[in-house]
C-alpha positions as CSV (number, residue, x, y, z in Angstrom):
1,M,82.8,130.9,132.5
2,D,84.6,127.3,131.8
3,L,86.2,128.3,128.5
4,A,87.5,131.4,130.7
5,K,88.7,129.6,133.5
6,L,90.4,126.7,131.0
7,R,92.1,129.0,128.5
8,M,93.4,131.4,132.0
9,Q,94.7,128.1,133.6
10,I,96.4,127.4,130.6
11,T,97.9,131.5,129.9
12,K,98.6,131.9,132.9
13,T,97.0,135.0,132.1
14,S,93.8,137.6,134.1
15,L,90.1,137.0,133.5
16,Q,90.0,140.8,131.9
17,E,93.2,139.5,129.5
18,T,91.8,136.3,128.6
19,I,88.3,137.6,128.0
20,K,89.9,140.7,126.0
21,Q,91.8,138.4,123.9
22,T,89.3,136.1,123.6
23,L,87.2,138.9,121.8
24,K,90.0,140.0,119.4
25,E,91.0,136.7,118.4
26,I,87.8,135.2,117.7
27,G,84.6,137.0,118.9
28,I,82.1,136.4,120.7
29,R,82.0,132.7,118.9
30,G,85.4,132.2,120.9
31,F,83.4,131.5,124.3
32,Y,81.5,128.6,122.9
33,V,84.6,126.1,121.6
34,G,84.1,123.3,122.5
35,W,80.9,123.1,123.6
36,T,79.6,119.9,121.8
37,A,82.3,118.2,124.4
38,A,80.7,120.4,127.2
39,I,77.4,118.6,126.9
40,L,78.6,115.8,125.9
41,R,80.7,115.8,129.1
42,Q,77.7,116.7,131.8
43,L,75.4,114.3,129.5
44,T,77.5,111.1,131.0
45,Y,79.5,112.9,133.9
46,S,76.4,114.5,135.6
47,T,74.3,111.7,134.6
48,A,76.8,109.0,136.0
49,R,77.6,110.9,139.2
50,L,74.0,111.8,140.5
51,G,71.9,108.4,139.9
52,C,75.1,106.9,141.6
53,Y,74.9,109.5,144.5
54,T,71.2,109.3,144.5
55,T,70.9,105.7,144.4
56,L,73.6,104.6,147.3
57,Y,71.8,107.9,149.5
58,D,68.8,106.1,149.6
59,L,69.8,102.9,150.2
60,A,72.6,104.2,153.1
61,Q,69.4,105.6,155.1
62,T,67.2,102.8,153.8
63,Y,69.4,100.4,155.9
64,F,71.4,103.1,158.7
65,G,68.7,105.6,159.3
66,R,70.1,109.5,159.7
67,L,73.3,109.8,158.0
68,N,76.6,111.8,159.6
69,Y,78.3,114.2,157.6
70,A,81.6,111.8,156.5
71,T,79.0,109.2,155.0
72,M,77.6,111.4,153.1
73,L,81.1,113.2,151.7
74,G,82.1,109.4,151.1
75,I,79.0,108.8,149.3
76,G,79.3,111.9,147.4
77,M,83.4,110.9,146.3
78,I,82.2,107.2,145.4
79,S,79.7,108.9,143.0
80,G,82.3,111.4,141.7
81,T,85.0,109.2,141.0
82,V,82.5,106.7,138.7
83,G,81.2,109.3,136.8
84,A,84.5,111.2,136.3
85,F,86.4,108.1,134.8
86,V,82.8,108.2,132.7
87,G,83.1,111.4,131.5
88,T,87.2,111.4,131.4
89,P,86.8,111.1,127.6
90,S,85.0,114.2,126.8
91,D,86.3,116.9,129.3
92,L,90.1,115.6,127.9
93,I,88.2,116.6,124.3
94,L,87.0,119.9,125.7
95,V,90.3,120.9,127.3
96,R,92.5,119.8,123.9
97,M,89.9,122.0,121.8
98,V,90.4,125.2,123.9
99,G,94.0,124.6,124.5
100,D,93.8,124.6,120.3
101,L,93.6,128.4,120.8
102,Q,97.3,128.6,122.6
103,L,98.7,126.5,119.8
104,P,100.2,127.6,116.3
105,P,98.2,126.7,112.8
106,E,100.6,123.6,112.7
107,K,100.3,122.3,115.6
108,R,96.6,122.2,116.4
109,R,94.4,119.2,116.9
110,N,91.0,121.0,114.9
111,Y,88.6,118.5,115.9
112,R,84.9,119.8,114.1
113,N,83.5,118.4,117.4
114,A,83.3,116.4,120.1
115,F,82.5,112.8,118.2
116,T,85.2,113.8,115.8
117,G,87.7,114.1,118.9
118,L,86.9,111.0,120.1
119,V,87.1,109.3,116.9
120,T,90.8,110.6,116.0
121,I,91.9,110.0,119.4
122,Y,90.4,106.4,118.9
123,K,92.4,105.8,115.4
124,T,95.7,107.6,116.0
125,E,96.5,107.5,119.5
126,G,94.7,104.4,120.8
127,I,91.3,103.8,123.1
128,G,93.4,104.1,126.4
129,R,94.3,107.4,125.3
130,L,91.1,108.8,125.8
131,W,91.3,108.3,129.3
132,R,94.6,110.2,129.5
133,G,94.2,112.5,132.9
134,A,91.9,110.0,134.4
135,I,93.3,110.0,137.7
136,P,93.5,114.2,138.3
137,T,90.2,113.9,136.8
138,M,88.9,111.2,139.0
139,T,90.4,113.0,141.8
140,R,88.7,116.1,141.2
141,G,85.4,114.5,140.8
142,A,85.8,112.4,144.2
143,L,86.8,116.2,145.9
144,V,83.7,118.2,143.9
145,N,81.0,115.7,144.7
146,G,81.6,114.8,148.2
147,T,82.3,118.8,149.0
148,Q,79.2,119.5,146.7
149,L,77.1,116.3,147.0
150,G,78.1,115.8,150.7
151,T,77.7,119.2,151.9
152,Y,73.7,119.9,150.4
153,S,72.6,116.7,152.3
154,R,74.2,117.6,155.7
155,A,73.4,121.5,154.7
156,K,69.7,120.7,154.1
157,V,69.8,118.6,157.8
158,S,70.9,121.2,159.7
159,L,68.9,123.9,158.1
160,L,65.8,121.9,159.0
161,D,67.2,120.7,162.2
162,T,66.8,124.9,163.1
163,G,63.0,124.5,162.8
164,L,63.7,127.4,160.2
165,F,63.3,126.0,157.2
166,Q,60.7,123.6,155.4
167,E,61.4,121.2,153.0
168,G,60.9,123.4,149.2
169,L,62.8,125.8,146.4
170,W,64.2,128.2,149.9
171,L,66.3,125.5,151.5
172,Q,67.5,123.7,148.6
173,F,68.6,127.0,147.0
174,I,70.5,128.5,150.4
175,A,72.2,124.5,150.8
176,S,73.2,124.3,147.0
177,M,74.9,127.9,147.8
178,I,76.9,126.1,150.4
179,S,77.6,123.1,149.0
180,G,79.0,125.3,145.7
181,T,80.7,127.8,147.8
182,V,82.5,124.5,150.0
183,M,83.3,122.6,146.6
184,C,84.7,125.8,144.8
185,L,87.2,126.1,147.6
186,A,88.4,122.6,147.9
187,S,88.3,121.5,144.0
188,L,90.0,124.2,142.1
189,P,93.8,122.9,143.0
190,V,93.1,119.4,141.4
191,D,91.5,120.9,138.7
192,V,94.2,123.2,137.7
193,V,96.2,120.5,137.7
194,K,93.9,118.5,135.7
195,T,93.9,121.0,132.8
196,K,97.7,121.0,133.0
197,V,97.6,117.0,132.7
198,Q,95.5,117.2,129.5
199,N,96.7,119.7,128.0
200,W,100.1,118.1,128.2
201,T,101.8,118.8,124.6
202,L,105.5,117.3,125.0
203,P,106.7,113.6,124.0
204,T,107.3,112.9,127.1
205,T,104.7,112.0,129.5
206,P,103.3,114.0,132.0
207,P,104.1,114.0,135.5
208,S,101.5,112.3,137.7
209,L,99.2,114.5,139.7
210,P,101.2,115.0,143.0
211,R,104.0,115.7,141.1
212,M,102.3,118.3,138.9
213,L,100.8,120.0,142.5
214,V,104.5,120.2,143.8
215,I,105.8,121.5,140.5
216,T,103.0,123.8,140.2
217,M,103.4,125.5,143.2
218,K,107.4,125.5,143.3
219,E,108.0,127.6,139.4
220,E,104.1,129.8,140.0
221,G,103.6,129.8,143.7
222,I,100.7,128.1,145.5
223,F,98.0,130.9,144.5
224,A,98.4,129.5,140.9
225,L,96.5,126.9,142.4
226,Y,93.4,129.2,142.7
227,R,94.1,130.3,139.0
228,G,90.8,130.9,137.3
229,W,88.6,131.1,141.0
230,F,86.2,133.7,139.7
231,P,84.8,132.3,136.8
232,Y,85.4,129.0,138.2
233,Y,82.9,130.3,141.2
234,I,80.2,132.0,138.9
235,R,80.2,129.4,136.5
236,S,79.8,126.7,139.9
237,A,77.4,128.3,142.1
238,P,74.9,128.9,139.9
239,Y,75.1,125.4,138.3
240,A,75.2,123.9,141.7
241,V,72.4,125.4,142.6
242,I,70.5,124.6,139.1
243,T,71.5,121.1,139.4
244,M,70.7,120.3,142.8
245,I,66.8,122.3,142.6
246,C,66.6,120.4,139.4
247,L,67.4,116.7,140.8
248,E,65.7,117.4,143.8
249,Q,62.0,118.5,141.8
250,F,62.9,115.3,139.6
251,K,62.7,113.3,141.9
252,Y,59.8,114.1,143.4
253,A,58.0,114.3,140.5
254,Y,59.5,110.5,140.3
255,N,58.3,109.3,143.4
256,M,54.5,111.1,142.9
257,F,54.2,109.9,139.3
258,L,56.3,107.1,138.5
259,V,56.7,105.0,141.5
260,K,53.8,102.3,142.1
261,D,52.9,101.8,146.0
262,D,53.0,98.3,146.1
């Protein structure tokens, strides 16, 4: 789904045409182009953002008690920014590996895997180029995590306040679905712009995030900012559910078996 979303953003085609084109050109394996970069991205980005959020949230609760929604969003945005900065190099490799599918053979970068891509960029373009698109990536990370993590925490509190739910998997599932929907609506426009910046192939420097946003709306219309919505949602909503439930269960196990009482 992530690959389909990226190809839709790059080629400006429909989901049906993207799937058909991928199957025709490459076959089933075409949907797993860049899988090493995708895994590396999760190992860096998700570890940093979730660890940062859990730590800051627990600290804030310790000092300030029950947190309001604005504070939860703020903690999520800070965590997302940190995670996105850490994960930008692997995100760049993923976009480039998928973008290769649209380029003529002589212009393809042909990274064998994520680590080859990192080394190649470091040697040929310099270490700073690994963070190309860092600003839109961090902006997206702030929006994604502010809305996902902050909304998840707030949804849990609100659902518990109704008296209809108790702490457990069902509560975590409902809160995750709510946060996943809000997150997709808020973050997809920035995700579209981020992809355009990172897949930039012209010799000139890519436009800034606000300028690319304006150019996209002017040339393609406002709905272009939501290109790839369907694969983005059906990828992100289950991802949010699995991530938050696993995070809660690991945290519970950590507190039960590893944290020693004084």
